[in-house]
N, CA, C and O atoms as a DFTB+ gen file, in Angstrom:
440 C
 N C O
     1  1      23.777       9.150      13.315
     2  2      23.814       7.811      12.766
     3  2      22.719       6.949      13.395
     4  3      22.060       6.188      12.686
     5  1      22.513       7.049      14.699
     6  2      21.497       6.252      15.386
     7  2      20.101       6.642      14.922
     8  3      19.220       5.788      14.817
     9  1      19.893       7.922      14.644
    10  2      18.582       8.381      14.177
    11  2      18.279       7.774      12.811
    12  3      17.145       7.379      12.538
    13  1      19.287       7.702      11.963
    14  2      19.097       7.094      10.640
    15  2      18.725       5.619      10.770
    16  3      17.861       5.135      10.040
    17  1      19.362       4.908      11.681
    18  2      19.052       3.495      11.895
    19  2      17.636       3.317      12.410
    20  3      16.919       2.420      11.968
    21  1      17.231       4.164      13.340
    22  2      15.873       4.090      13.886
    23  2      14.865       4.398      12.782
    24  3      13.842       3.724      12.664
    25  1      15.155       5.407      11.983
    26  2      14.267       5.771      10.884
    27  2      14.135       4.608       9.899
    28  3      13.034       4.305       9.440
    29  1      15.249       3.963       9.578
    30  2      15.229       2.822       8.670
    31  2      14.383       1.694       9.231
    32  3      13.600       1.081       8.505
    33  1      14.535       1.419      10.513
    34  2      13.756       0.362      11.160
    35  2      12.267       0.704      11.135
    36  3      11.438      -0.154      10.834
    37  1      11.929       1.950      11.448
    38  2      10.523       2.365      11.452
    39  2       9.897       2.289      10.060
    40  3       8.763       1.834       9.907
    41  1      10.630       2.729       9.063
    42  2      10.115       2.658       7.697
    43  2       9.916       1.200       7.291
    44  3       8.900       0.847       6.692
    45  1      10.882       0.367       7.617
    46  2      10.783      -1.057       7.291
    47  2       9.588      -1.690       7.985
    48  3       8.832      -2.436       7.363
    49  1       9.412      -1.400       9.265
    50  2       8.272      -1.954       9.999
    51  2       6.938      -1.487       9.423
    52  3       5.997      -2.271       9.305
    53  1       6.863      -0.211       9.067
    54  2       5.607       0.288       8.515
    55  2       5.305      -0.359       7.165
    56  3       4.149      -0.655       6.862
    57  1       6.338      -0.579       6.356
    58  2       6.129      -1.260       5.076
    59  2       5.685      -2.697       5.284
    60  3       4.797      -3.187       4.585
    61  1       6.301      -3.367       6.242
    62  2       5.913      -4.751       6.533
    63  2       4.481      -4.830       7.028
    64  3       3.740      -5.737       6.650
    65  1       4.088      -3.889       7.868
    66  2       2.717      -3.879       8.387
    67  2       1.714      -3.631       7.262
    68  3       0.681      -4.296       7.193
    69  1       2.014      -2.683       6.389
    70  2       1.086      -2.405       5.287
    71  2       1.043      -3.573       4.315
    72  3      -0.010      -3.879       3.755
    73  1       2.178      -4.225       4.113
    74  2       2.224      -5.410       3.254
    75  2       1.368      -6.521       3.858
    76  3       0.600      -7.170       3.147
    77  1       1.495      -6.741       5.157
    78  2       0.711      -7.782       5.835
    79  2      -0.777      -7.457       5.776
    80  3      -1.597      -8.351       5.566
    81  1      -1.128      -6.206       5.956
    82  2      -2.534      -5.808       5.910
    83  2      -3.093      -5.984       4.497
    84  3      -4.227      -6.431       4.325
    85  1      -2.300      -5.636       3.501
    86  2      -2.754      -5.784       2.118
    87  2      -2.986      -7.246       1.784
    88  3      -3.911      -7.579       1.043
    89  1      -2.157      -8.115       2.324
    90  2      -2.308      -9.535       2.028
    91  2      -3.385     -10.189       2.882
    92  3      -3.817     -11.299       2.573
    93  1      -3.823      -9.540       3.932
    94  2      -4.940     -10.058       4.715
    95  2      -6.217      -9.925       3.880
    96  3      -7.118     -10.760       3.961
    97  1      -6.275      -8.878       3.093
    98  2      -7.365      -8.712       2.138
    99  2      -6.860      -9.302       0.826
   100  3      -5.766      -9.866       0.788
   101  1      -7.622      -9.184      -0.226
   102  2      -7.125      -9.657      -1.505
   103  2      -6.300      -8.541      -2.132
   104  3      -6.840      -7.484      -2.457
   105  1      -5.009      -8.758      -2.305
   106  2      -4.150      -7.696      -2.830
   107  2      -4.397      -7.446      -4.316
   108  3      -4.934      -8.296      -5.026
   109  1      -4.000      -6.276      -4.761
   110  2      -4.110      -5.923      -6.177
   111  2      -3.405      -6.965      -7.044
   112  3      -3.851      -7.263      -8.152
   113  1      -2.304      -7.515      -6.532
   114  2      -1.494      -8.428      -7.334
   115  2      -2.040      -9.850      -7.371
   116  3      -1.357     -10.750      -7.861
   117  1      -3.231     -10.074      -6.877
   118  2      -3.839     -11.408      -6.897
   119  2      -4.195     -11.791      -8.338
   120  3      -4.600     -10.942      -9.131
   121  1      -4.039     -13.069      -8.662
   122  2      -4.320     -13.552     -10.017
   123  2      -5.746     -13.248     -10.472
   124  3      -5.980     -13.048     -11.664
   125  1      -6.685     -13.212      -9.559
   126  2      -8.067     -12.926      -9.960
   127  2      -8.162     -11.540     -10.596
   128  3      -8.950     -11.332     -11.519
   129  1      -7.363     -10.594     -10.104
   130  2      -7.359      -9.251     -10.691
   131  2      -6.722      -9.249     -12.072
   132  3      -7.125      -8.480     -12.945
   133  1      -5.735     -10.104     -12.268
   134  2      -5.112     -10.248     -13.590
   135  2      -6.158     -10.748     -14.589
   136  3      -6.290     -10.219     -15.692
   137  1      -6.891     -11.771     -14.176
   138  2      -7.841     -12.419     -15.077
   139  2      -9.078     -11.565     -15.370
   140  3      -9.715     -11.735     -16.409
   141  1      -9.421     -10.646     -14.459
   142  2     -10.582      -9.768     -14.668
   143  2     -10.365      -8.799     -15.823
   144  3     -11.313      -8.408     -16.504
   145  1      -9.127      -8.420     -16.035
   146  2      -8.838      -7.436     -17.075
   147  2      -9.041      -6.028     -16.558
   148  3      -9.044      -5.804     -15.348
   149  1      -9.208      -5.088     -17.453
   150  2      -9.444      -3.706     -17.066
   151  2      -8.205      -3.000     -16.547
   152  3      -7.075      -3.378     -16.856
   153  1      -8.442      -1.967     -15.752
   154  2      -7.359      -1.122     -15.241
   155  2      -6.403      -1.900     -14.337
   156  3      -5.191      -1.691     -14.383
   157  1      -6.956      -2.803     -13.509
   158  2      -6.084      -3.589     -12.620
   159  2      -5.118      -4.436     -13.434
   160  3      -3.947      -4.559     -13.077
   161  1      -5.597      -5.017     -14.518
   162  2      -4.747      -5.838     -15.392
   163  2      -3.630      -4.985     -15.989
   164  3      -2.479      -5.416     -16.049
   165  1      -3.970      -3.781     -16.427
   166  2      -2.966      -2.887     -17.011
   167  2      -1.874      -2.567     -15.999
   168  3      -0.688      -2.587     -16.328
   169  1      -2.276      -2.274     -14.772
   170  2      -1.309      -1.995     -13.707
   171  2      -0.428      -3.224     -13.476
   172  3       0.787      -3.099     -13.323
   173  1      -1.033      -4.394     -13.450
   174  2      -0.277      -5.628     -13.217
   175  2       0.660      -5.952     -14.373
   176  3       1.727      -6.528     -14.158
   177  1       0.285      -5.597     -15.580
   178  2       1.186      -5.803     -16.720
   179  2       2.444      -4.955     -16.551
   180  3       3.558      -5.438     -16.751
   181  1       2.258      -3.690     -16.182
   182  2       3.415      -2.817     -15.935
   183  2       4.241      -3.338     -14.766
   184  3       5.471      -3.331     -14.812
   185  1       3.561      -3.786     -13.724
   186  2       4.225      -4.352     -12.549
   187  2       5.092      -5.549     -12.949
   188  3       6.230      -5.674     -12.497
   189  1       4.549      -6.423     -13.795
   190  2       5.269      -7.628     -14.212
   191  2       6.547      -7.293     -14.964
   192  3       7.601      -7.873     -14.705
   193  1       6.446      -6.362     -15.888
   194  2       7.620      -5.964     -16.665
   195  2       8.653      -5.289     -15.756
   196  3       9.850      -5.555     -15.864
   197  1       8.187      -4.425     -14.869
   198  2       9.095      -3.765     -13.930
   199  2       9.761      -4.748     -12.990
   200  3      10.944      -4.611     -12.678
   201  1       9.008      -5.738     -12.537
   202  2       9.548      -6.757     -11.636
   203  2      10.669      -7.521     -12.326
   204  3      11.743      -7.703     -11.753
   205  1      10.423      -7.969     -13.557
   206  2      11.454      -8.698     -14.296
   207  2      12.679      -7.836     -14.552
   208  3      13.811      -8.298     -14.410
   209  1      12.452      -6.598     -14.925
   210  2      13.572      -5.690     -15.186
   211  2      14.386      -5.458     -13.912
   212  3      15.617      -5.486     -13.936
   213  1      13.693      -5.232     -12.817
   214  2      14.383      -5.015     -11.545
   215  2      15.156      -6.230     -11.080
   216  3      16.302      -6.114     -10.647
   217  1      14.533      -7.396     -11.169
   218  2      15.218      -8.630     -10.745
   219  2      16.436      -8.911     -11.614
   220  3      17.481      -9.314     -11.103
   221  1      16.314      -8.704     -12.909
   222  2      17.454      -8.975     -13.788
   223  2      18.598      -8.002     -13.524
   224  3      19.767      -8.363     -13.658
   225  1      18.264      -6.775     -13.153
   226  2      19.299      -5.797     -12.829
   227  2      19.962      -6.129     -11.504
   228  3      21.188      -6.114     -11.398
   229  1      19.155      -6.429     -10.491
   230  2      19.699      -6.732      -9.161
   231  2      20.593      -7.963      -9.206
   232  3      21.677      -7.965      -8.623
   233  1      20.144      -9.013      -9.897
   234  2      20.891     -10.275      -9.926
   235  2      21.815     -10.369     -11.131
   236  3      22.485     -11.386     -11.312
   237  1      21.865      -9.326     -11.960
   238  2      22.725      -9.280     -13.141
   239  2      22.551     -10.533     -13.991
   240  3      23.522     -11.212     -14.326
   241  1      21.311     -10.824     -14.331
   242  2      20.990     -11.999     -15.126
   243  2      20.891     -11.585     -16.589
   244  3      19.945     -10.909     -16.993
   245  1      21.865     -11.992     -17.361
   246  2      21.920     -11.595     -18.765
   247  2      20.849     -12.279     -19.614
   248  3      20.443     -11.737     -20.641
   249  1      20.387     -13.462     -19.201
   250  2      19.435     -14.219     -20.011
   251  2      18.101     -13.512     -20.171
   252  3      17.320     -13.882     -21.048
   253  1      17.819     -12.525     -19.367
   254  2      16.537     -11.850     -19.487
   255  2      16.552     -10.797     -20.586
   256  3      15.528     -10.189     -20.901
   257  1      17.700     -10.599     -21.146
   258  2      17.792      -9.682     -22.274
   259  2      17.259     -10.413     -23.518
   260  3      16.970     -11.606     -23.430
   261  1      17.121      -9.755     -24.649
   262  2      16.508     -10.398     -25.820
   263  2      17.134     -11.729     -26.227
   264  3      16.481     -12.536     -26.889
   265  1      18.372     -11.969     -25.849
   266  2      19.009     -13.233     -26.235
   267  2      18.780     -14.326     -25.188
   268  3      19.647     -15.178     -24.994
   269  1      17.647     -14.315     -24.521
   270  2      17.339     -15.297     -23.481
   271  2      17.275     -16.703     -24.073
   272  3      17.078     -16.857     -25.278
   273  1      17.440     -17.732     -23.236
   274  2      17.472     -19.104     -23.721
   275  2      16.208     -19.478     -24.484
   276  3      15.092     -19.285     -24.000
   277  1      16.395     -20.001     -25.651
   278  2      15.264     -20.439     -26.450
   279  2      14.482     -19.287     -27.076
   280  3      13.555     -19.518     -27.852
   281  1      14.841     -18.071     -26.751
   282  2      14.163     -16.915     -27.316
   283  2      12.683     -16.844     -26.971
   284  3      11.898     -16.267     -27.722
   285  1      12.297     -17.428     -25.838
   286  2      10.880     -17.489     -25.468
   287  2      10.288     -16.126     -25.182
   288  3       9.128     -15.876     -25.510
   289  1      11.049     -15.254     -24.586
   290  2      10.512     -13.945     -24.211
   291  2      11.145     -12.899     -25.121
   292  3      12.275     -12.462     -24.902
   293  1      10.400     -12.514     -26.137
   294  2      10.915     -11.534     -27.084
   295  2      10.239     -10.175     -26.922
   296  3      10.777      -9.148     -27.336
   297  1       9.066     -10.183     -26.319
   298  2       8.335      -8.928     -26.145
   299  2       7.464      -9.038     -24.896
   300  3       7.284     -10.123     -24.344
   301  1       6.939      -7.925     -24.471
   302  2       6.114      -7.889     -23.256
   303  2       4.936      -8.851     -23.334
   304  3       4.559      -9.453     -22.329
   305  1       4.356      -8.997     -24.514
   306  2       3.199      -9.883     -24.671
   307  2       3.536     -11.319     -24.273
   308  3       2.668     -12.047     -23.793
   309  1       4.787     -11.730     -24.467
   310  2       5.197     -13.081     -24.070
   311  2       5.154     -13.241     -22.550
   312  3       4.786     -14.299     -22.040
   313  1       5.528     -12.193     -21.842
   314  2       5.448     -12.204     -20.381
   315  2       3.982     -12.299     -19.970
   316  3       3.631     -13.076     -19.082
   317  1       3.140     -11.519     -20.606
   318  2       1.719     -11.512     -20.263
   319  2       1.078     -12.879     -20.523
   320  3       0.241     -13.331     -19.741
   321  1       1.465     -13.530     -21.610
   322  2       0.929     -14.865     -21.905
   323  2       1.340     -15.867     -20.829
   324  3       0.547     -16.717     -20.424
   325  1       2.594     -15.758     -20.369
   326  2       3.088     -16.658     -19.323
   327  2       2.291     -16.453     -18.036
   328  3       1.827     -17.415     -17.424
   329  1       2.139     -15.193     -17.633
   330  2       1.415     -14.892     -16.394
   331  2      -0.048     -15.305     -16.531
   332  3      -0.636     -15.839     -15.591
   333  1      -0.627     -15.062     -17.682
   334  2      -2.013     -15.427     -17.907
   335  2      -2.212     -16.937     -17.755
   336  3      -3.152     -17.379     -17.095
   337  1      -1.333     -17.717     -18.362
   338  2      -1.430     -19.180     -18.257
   339  2      -1.261     -19.622     -16.806
   340  3      -1.986     -20.498     -16.334
   341  1      -0.306     -19.018     -16.099
   342  2      -0.081     -19.374     -14.695
   343  2      -1.324     -19.062     -13.860
   344  3      -1.753     -19.882     -13.048
   345  1      -1.888     -17.895     -14.060
   346  2      -3.048     -17.485     -13.257
   347  2      -4.283     -18.321     -13.563
   348  3      -5.095     -18.571     -12.672
   349  1      -4.434     -18.754     -14.799
   350  2      -5.583     -19.607     -15.142
   351  2      -5.468     -20.962     -14.447
   352  3      -6.476     -21.532     -14.029
   353  1      -4.264     -21.473     -14.323
   354  2      -4.053     -22.779     -13.680
   355  2      -4.022     -22.648     -12.161
   356  3      -4.513     -23.524     -11.450
   357  1      -3.449     -21.563     -11.667
   358  2      -3.242     -21.350     -10.226
   359  2      -3.975     -20.088      -9.781
   360  3      -3.342     -19.119      -9.361
   361  1      -5.278     -20.094      -9.869
   362  2      -6.092     -18.912      -9.597
   363  2      -5.918     -18.303      -8.215
   364  3      -6.188     -17.115      -8.035
   365  1      -5.477     -19.077      -7.238
   366  2      -5.299     -18.558      -5.889
   367  2      -3.957     -17.894      -5.662
   368  3      -3.705     -17.352      -4.586
   369  1      -3.089     -17.929      -6.668
   370  2      -1.744     -17.359      -6.543
   371  2      -1.752     -15.852      -6.706
   372  3      -2.756     -15.234      -7.059
   373  1      -0.602     -15.300      -6.437
   374  2      -0.336     -13.897      -6.650
   375  2       0.419     -13.775      -7.974
   376  3       1.181     -14.674      -8.331
   377  1       0.222     -12.694      -8.694
   378  2       0.935     -12.464      -9.948
   379  2       2.447     -12.485      -9.708
   380  3       3.209     -12.911     -10.576
   381  1       2.874     -12.029      -8.542
   382  2       4.295     -12.033      -8.216
   383  2       4.866     -13.438      -8.278
   384  3       6.003     -13.620      -8.711
   385  1       4.104     -14.430      -7.856
   386  2       4.561     -15.822      -7.910
   387  2       4.820     -16.220      -9.361
   388  3       5.843     -16.833      -9.666
   389  1       3.900     -15.873     -10.247
   390  2       4.053     -16.203     -11.663
   391  2       5.279     -15.527     -12.263
   392  3       6.057     -16.160     -12.977
   393  1       5.449     -14.251     -11.975
   394  2       6.566     -13.508     -12.557
   395  2       7.890     -14.003     -11.977
   396  3       8.884     -14.094     -12.698
   397  1       7.912     -14.323     -10.690
   398  2       9.140     -14.844     -10.092
   399  2       9.481     -16.209     -10.688
   400  3      10.652     -16.506     -10.925
   401  1       8.465     -17.039     -10.931
   402  2       8.685     -18.333     -11.566
   403  2       9.288     -18.154     -12.960
   404  3      10.221     -18.860     -13.341
   405  1       8.743     -17.206     -13.708
   406  2       9.281     -16.909     -15.031
   407  2      10.721     -16.428     -14.919
   408  3      11.582     -16.856     -15.688
   409  1      10.981     -15.550     -13.976
   410  2      12.349     -15.057     -13.771
   411  2      13.299     -16.222     -13.522
   412  3      14.371     -16.294     -14.123
   413  1      12.906     -17.130     -12.638
   414  2      13.769     -18.274     -12.324
   415  2      14.004     -19.160     -13.537
   416  3      15.113     -19.653     -13.746
   417  1      12.964     -19.362     -14.337
   418  2      13.134     -20.168     -15.551
   419  2      14.103     -19.510     -16.506
   420  3      15.000     -20.161     -17.041
   421  1      13.920     -18.215     -16.722
   422  2      14.789     -17.495     -17.652
   423  2      16.214     -17.393     -17.137
   424  3      17.162     -17.326     -17.919
   425  1      16.359     -17.382     -15.833
   426  2      17.704     -17.297     -15.238
   427  2      18.329     -18.677     -15.113
   428  3      19.473     -18.805     -14.677
   429  1      17.586     -19.710     -15.492
   430  2      18.116     -21.066     -15.424
   431  2      18.188     -21.610     -14.017
   432  3      19.046     -22.441     -13.720
   433  1      17.294     -21.152     -13.134
   434  2      17.313     -21.557     -11.722
   435  2      16.151     -22.457     -11.363
   436  3      15.844     -22.600     -10.180
   437  1      15.507     -23.054     -12.309
   438  2      14.302     -23.867     -12.080
   439  2      14.271     -24.387     -10.698
   440  3      13.333     -25.090     -10.323
């Protein structure tokens, strides 16, 4: 049992260190990469959809399903338009910030 706890701590620390190092440089998830287009944009589009799906599952938020409030998000392209608008206005942000903001709006947590 103690070995499992130590292993968990080590894995967590290594992930935190790699996360910190990635953010010391410009991370893949930076809005500038979204706006450039190309392969990085494609990866970020998949990331955005996966992030929303994961958050809605973890928090059991029903509004993220097709019957979301106001019907604003009906397809993946709607998510991409939201992130695109956010990144154009807030170029120094991370795509994660945009997607989390969208999640909060759809979940009614403004």
